[in-house]
N, C-alpha and C positions, 0 to 999 in steps of 0.2 A: 422689472419682471411683470408680466401681465397675468391676468386672471387665468387664462387658458394654459400658460406655462406652469403655474402653480398647481392647477388641477391635473395636468399631465404628469407632473412630478409625483404628486400624491397617488395617482392611479398606478403609476409604475411601481412605487414602493409597496402598495397593497398587493399588486400582482406578484411581485417577487416574494413577499411574505407568505402569500397563499401557497406558493409552490415549494417553499422551504419545508424541510422535514422537521417535525417537532423534536425537541431535545428529550432524550430519555430521562425518566425520573426514577429514582430509587426509593422504595418504600422502606421505612425502618423495620428492623426485625422485631416481631412481637414476642414477648416472653410466653413460654408455654402456660396453658391454663392451670390454675391450682386444682389439685385433687382433694376432695373432702370425703371422708367416709360417709356412707349413706345414713348412719345412725345419728350424725350430728346436725343435719339440716332439718329444720322444722318450718312449717308455714307460719307466716305472721299471724298473730292473734289480735284481732281488733279489740279496742277497749274504749268505753265511753266513760268520761269523767264529768261529774257534775258537782260544782262547789258553790256554796253560798257563804259569803263572809260579810256579816252585817256591820262590822266595825271598820272595814276598809272598802271604800268605794273607788272604782276605777272608771276612766273614760271608756266609752264604747270603742271596740276595735277587735281585730283578729290577732290571735296569739298562737304561738307554736306550743304543742303539747310538751310535757316534761320529758317523755321518752318516745323514741321511734318517730316515724313519719306520721303526719296528720295535720289537723287544723282545729283551731279552737275559736270561740266567740266569747268576748267578755263585755258585759253591759252592767254597769253599776256594781252591786254586790254579787252578781251571778256570773259564773264562768262555766261554759260547757265546751268540752273538747273531745274529739274523736282521734285516736291514735292507732297506728298499725304497727304491731311488733313492740319490742321493748324489753 
């Protein structure tokens, strides 16, 4: 088999694949959205937490707050975190 035969075969395969119709895809049915009464939803309340622990030192690093989403920083005896909700 020569190089031109191989190139011709590959080109013919590509042309036939380009002319082929795509296969239909089915999307999974989504469940209906949950309904929540208006009085139960509240916006998230941000909270800033500052702790000093003189007897327990920790290595510097990022920490997750105790509740909700957020970010915290710990350095030695000091820990500062900001959380949203909780």
